[in-house]
N, C-alpha and C positions, 0 to 999 in steps of 0.2 A: 492439592488438587492439582490436577493437569488443566495448565494456561490454555483458550480458547482464543482462534484467531480466523475472522473470515479473509478471504480475500475474494474482492469483491470482480468479477471478470464479465466484459461485453462484448460482440463481436467488435475485432481492430483493437485489443489489449497486448499490449508489447506480449512476446510469449515467454520472451529469456526473464523479463522481469516477475513475472506471474511465477514462474516453473525453478526460477535459484529459490525465489519465498519459500515455495510449500517445499521443495528438498529440505531444505536448508534447516526452518523450523522443526519440518517433522523429523529430523535428525538430532535437535533439541529436546524432546520427547514433546513438543505444543502440537495440542489437536490443530489439525489448520481442517477447514471445511474450503472445498472452492464454490463457491458462491454465483451463480446465471443470474443476472442482472434481467434478462429478455429472459423471454417464451419458452427458449429451448433449452434442455439439458445440453446443452455439447456449443461451447463459444469457437470461432471460427477466429484468431489470433490476426494480429496483422502479415502473418507470415507467411500465413495458409494452416498454419500446425492447428488442430479444433484440440481442444482439453474440452474432456468431458468431468462434469461438473459435482461436487457432491448434492447441490442443492437449490431451489431458486429462491433467488432475495423476500418472493412472498411466503416464505418458511421457515423464516428467521426466526423466532418467538425470544430469546433472549442476548441482551447483551451482550457479546467476546467481548475477550480481554484484551484483545485487537484485532484494530479492521489495516487494512492491509487494501489499499491502490495503485495497479499499473500503467504505466504509462500507455502510448501507442493512443497518434491523436485521432482516427478513427472513434477507440477504444474509452479513450475519456472523457470525448463529445462524448458518446452514448452513458455512461458513465452519470454526466452533469444532466443530459435529458432525463435522469431517474428520480422524482421526487422523495421515491424511499428510501435513495443513496445520498441523499444529502439532510434528509431527514435520523436516519441511521449513523452519518457521521457526528450532526450537533448529539444526539440524545448520547453517544460514544464519548463526545468531548466534554458534556455536560456533567459525566458521570467520573471524568476524570482516568477516560480507555486512553490506550494508545492508538492513534491515527495516525498510519505510518505511509506517505504517499514517492509515490518515486516520474519522475520524464514528466512528462507533460500532464501528469495528477494536479501538484501541487498548485502550476495553475488552471490548471480548466475545471479540477473538478472541485477541491479544495477551497478557492477564490469565488466561487459561489453560493458558500455558506460564510459565519461568522471565525470558523477554529484558527484564520492567519491573523486576522487585527490585534493588533501590535504584535506580532510577531518573526520571530526571521525562521525562514525560508530560502531553499533553494528548487529549483527546476531544470528543464531539457534549458542548456543554454538559449537564449532567442525568444524563450517564452513570458520570459519575469517582466514585460508590458505589460505580461496578461493579469502581474498581482496587482488588490487595491492598492493605494495610496497611502492604505496602514500595515501593509507587507512590507519588510526592510530583505531585500535581495540578497545572498549574500553565494558570493561563487565559490564554492566546495564538493568536493563532494557527496555530502551528509550532514545534515545541520540536524541538532535534537534543540527543544524548546520546549520544555515543559513535557508536554506528550505528545508533543506531534513530533516526528518527524519525516524530513523531507532529502530524497535526493535525486541526480540529475538525468539518470542511466543506463543502459544496458550494461557500460562499463562501469558502473560503477555499483552492479545491486547488490554482489556479492557483500559488501562494506555494508552495506544498505541489511540485508538480512540476518547480517551477523552486530547488529544497531541493533534488531529488534527483538535480536536475542538475549542481547545486554540487558533488558528495557525488562520483557517478560522475566528469564533467569535469571539469573548473575554469568559477575566476571565468567569464572572458573569453565560454566557450560561455554560464553561462549572462544574461549581459547581453545578446549578440546573440538570442537566443535569447526576451528579453525586449523588449529592442528592437523587432524581426517581431511579434510579440503585441501589439503596442502595448501593453502591463502598465507601471503605472508605480510 
């Protein structure tokens, strides 16, 4: 059965992190849906790139195998304001689904839920002060702690996407995507 992933997007999301994840996960034969958290089907990202989403968060009917939260300060603040986003994160956490957040998203969005309590995580350098005292910040490109994947920013997005693939598929598929995309 094909694994399903939702990429949650709001106005101001970091387009590089979103598009790299969408691209790499689709290459790995993972079903990806871009989900608008706002009222519009088109999200205007942090650098003005517009992404037409596949659905709105109100249309999500079942839990995916993974949810991905790109960064971008304005985007993460918009994600964090949404009760539906926080509820979805916590439901996925309770069901041991993968929760992947990059850049500002671990500090701004995940820290508003219970998922980082007593966990190791990373985020965009300088935002680690936004973590609750129960979260241990690690200054590395990608951190995996059980079903939580966190990463630092646009420059680490490829490694972040590959880790999501490794968790959803396996090492062989991850290596194939790494070779296909010329990642060292």
